[in-house]
N, C-alpha and C positions, 0 to 999 in steps of 0.2 A: 594200372587201370586208367583208361582214358575217360575223362569226365566230359559229358555233353551238357551245355547249359541252355536253358530255355530262352527263347527270344521274347516271350510274353512277360508282362509284369505279374507279380504275385502279391496278393493282399491278404493280411491276416488281422484278426481281431482277438485281443487277449483281455480277460477280465481282471479287475482288481481282486485282491485276496486279503483275508485277515487270517493271521496265523496265531497259533498257541491256544486261543479261545479260553484263556485262563490257565488251567492245569496241564494242558496238552503241549508243553513246551517242545518246540522243534519237531512236533509230530502231527498235530491237528491243523487243518487248514480249511477255509471256507471261501468259495468264489462268490462274488457279488456282482450285480448288474451295473457296473461302471467300467467303461472299456477304452483301451487304446487301440488305434488302428494304424497299421504301417504297411505301406506299399513299397516294393523293391523291384528293381530290374537291373540287369547287367548293363553297364555303361563304361565309358572311359573315365578313369579317375574315380574320386569319391565325392559325391554331393549329397547333402542332407538338408531337407527343409523340415522345420518344426512348427506346428500350429498348436496353440494351447499351452499346456503345462511344460515345464522344462526348457524355457527359452534360453537359459544360461548353460545348457549342456554343450559340450564340444561338438564341432561339426567336422570331425576328421576321423581317422582310424581308431581313436580312443573312445568314440561313441559306443555305448554299451551294446546297442543292437548290432553295430558293425562288428564289434569284438566277438559277439556270440555267433554271428554269421561266419566270420573267418575261422573260428574254432570248428564249426560244423562242416564247412567246406574241406578243412584239413581231414576231418574224420571221413568224409565222403570221397576223398582222393584227389582234390585239385581246387585251385582258386580261379575265379573269373578275372577278367582284365580290370574290372572296376565295378562300382555299385552306385546306384542313385536311389535314395530313400526319401519318402514323403511320410512324415509322422504326424498323426493327429492324436495328441495326448490329452486325455481327460482325467487320468489318475494322478492326484497330487503327489509330488515328490517329497520324500523325507517325512512322511506322515504315518508310516506303518501300514500302508495299503498295498504293498507288494509291487510298487512301480518298477523296481529292479528285476523282480521275477517276471513281470509282464514283458519287459524289454528283452530279457534273455530268451524267454519262450518264443517271443515274436521272431528274434534273430534265428533261432534254431529252425523254426518252421519255414521262415522265408528262404533260408539257404536250402533246406530240403526241397522246397517247392521249385527252386530255380535249377536244381539238378534233375535231369531227365532220369526217371526211375527212382528218385530220391525217397519216395514213400516206401518202396520195397526195401531199400537199403537201410532206412532208419525208421522202423515202426514206432508206434506210440511209446512203448516201454523204453525204447532207447532214447527217444526225445526227452522223456522225463529224466532218465539217468544222466544224459549229457547236460541238460539244463541245471540239474541239481549239482553236478560236478562244477559247473561254472559259477553258480550262486554260492556254493559252499554248504548249503543245507537244503533239505528237500520239501519243507512244509509248504511254503508259498508256491513253489513251482508245481508241486503235485496238484494243488487245487486249481492253479491256472491251467494246467494241461487237461485235467480230467473234468473240472467243473464240480459243483456241489460241495459236499463235505468229504474230506479225504483224511485218511490216516497214512502217514508216511514213515518209512524206516530205512536204515542203511545197513548193509552187511558187506561181506568181502567182495561181492560182485557189483556193488554200487547201491544206488537208491531205488526204492520201490514204493508203491502206494496202492491202496485200495480205496474205492469210493463207497461211502456208506449212505444208505437212504436217509433223507432228512425231511421232516414234515412239521408244519405249523409254526415256523419261526419267521419273524419279521426283523431282519437285521436293521438296526439304526446306528449310523456312524456319526459320531460327534467329532467333527474335524476342526482342529485349532488353526489359527492363522500363522503358526510358527512351525518350524521343522525340528527334527531331532536326528542325531546321527546314530544309525544302527550300530556302528563300530563302538561308539562311546557307550551306548546302552548295554551292549554285550560285555564291554570291558568292566562293568560294575558287578557282574555276576561272580559269585564265589567259585573257587575251583572244586569245592565239595560241599555237600549238604548232609544233614543228619539222616540217619535211617528212618526216623519218624517222619520227616518231611518228604522223603522219597516215597515212603509207603502211602502217605496222605495223598500225594500227587497221583500215584497210580490208581488209587481208588476213585478219586474225583474225576480223573480223565475217563475211566471206564464208565462211571455214572453219567458223565456228560454225553458220551456217545449214545448210551441208552436213551437219554432224554431227548436228544436231537432226532433220534430215529423213531420217536413217538412211544417208546416203551416205558417211560417214567415221567412224572411231573415234579421234577426237583431241580430246576435249572439254577436256582439261587445257590444252593449248596454245591451243585455240580460244577459251577464256575469258580469256586474258591481256589485260590492259588497260594502256594508257599515257595515256589521255585524261582520266580524271576521278577514279579511286578514291583514289590516293595523295595527290592534292591536297586531298582532303576529310578527311584524317587528323586535323587539329586539332579538328574537331567530333565525331569518332567514332573515337577511338584504339582502343577495345576492338574495334570491328567490323573495322577494318583489320588489327589484329593477328590476329584470328580468321581472316580471309580468308587471310592469309599462312601461318598455321599449318596450316590445312586443305589449302592448295595444296601445302605442303611434304610433306604426308602423301599426296599424289596425288589429292586430291579437287577437282573443278572448282568452286571456291567463288568467289562474286562478291558485291559489295554489291548489295542489291536496291534499284533506283531510286536515290533520294538518301539511302538508309539510314535508320536504322542496322541494319535487318534484314540478315542474311546469307543468301544463297540458295546451295544446293548442288544442282547438276544431276546427281543421282545416277543410276546405272543399276543397278537390282536391289536386292534385300534387303540384301546384304552392304554395299554403299556407303551405303544408307540408315542401317543400324545403325551404321556407322563415323561418319557425320556426326552422328547423334543422340547418340552417346556423347561427342562433343566439346563439347556445349552447355555454356556457362559457367553457374555458379551464378546463379540468378535469371532466366535466359533460359528460353524455351520452344521446343521443337522440334515442328514440324508437318510431317508427311508428307502432302502434298496432291496430288490428281490434277490433271492439266491439264484446265482447263475447256474443253469443246469447243463449247459453245452460245453463249457471250457473253451480253450483256444480253438479258433476256427479259421480255416482258409476260406475266404469269401470269393 
């Protein structure tokens, strides 16, 4: 198959995401209104300009957006002669806000957009599947691709996700000034958990989906977790302590993804103000809308 590349530049916008949401480990994801924007065009060689977050990222073929683009071009049947990228990054890196998922999804969509007929060759379900394959798990990329609240799973054919209606939630993100390694945080998780904890997580995750869809008013118990958060305390003690403190005050707080950001699923101005008032010194509180659109070609 001969691949024809577009002469025009392609620009995409990808939202930040929060995964797990407490008990929904590696399954639940939520897209929020904080965005990276990346423009790409076919060029000679590889050039990468970065504005905003991630000034220390490599500016060569090892850049995550470029790697995702190269993988996608291979899937579509050919490579361009070179690439020029312009990245405007607003999603903090290493904070549990899906910056890597955002970069990967951006790369897949940019490559698809630069191939003539790429949208027909790589529909949305395949974008999600490929992005999850690159990322290694589907929770963040599902929310990034589809927007809103998503439930993701993986089977023999790859990763899939469905979008679930969400109503009446005001996400508040308490972002620390320090980073955490996703690899280190995942490395602290046990290889197995008890049947009791697995059963607990399944029930709480199901309850959480019902609550976020507006069918129940029990967000505090619905966000209780036994699968991952406390195991990660050694690499983010301040975050875990903040989660426990907020929850003791009746606020449904969880670790965002692999941390160290803390997410509060507030309902209304009063809970938003209570959460923001508890932000530690040096941290920043963001009240963000739920992103409904997901990754978008602009």
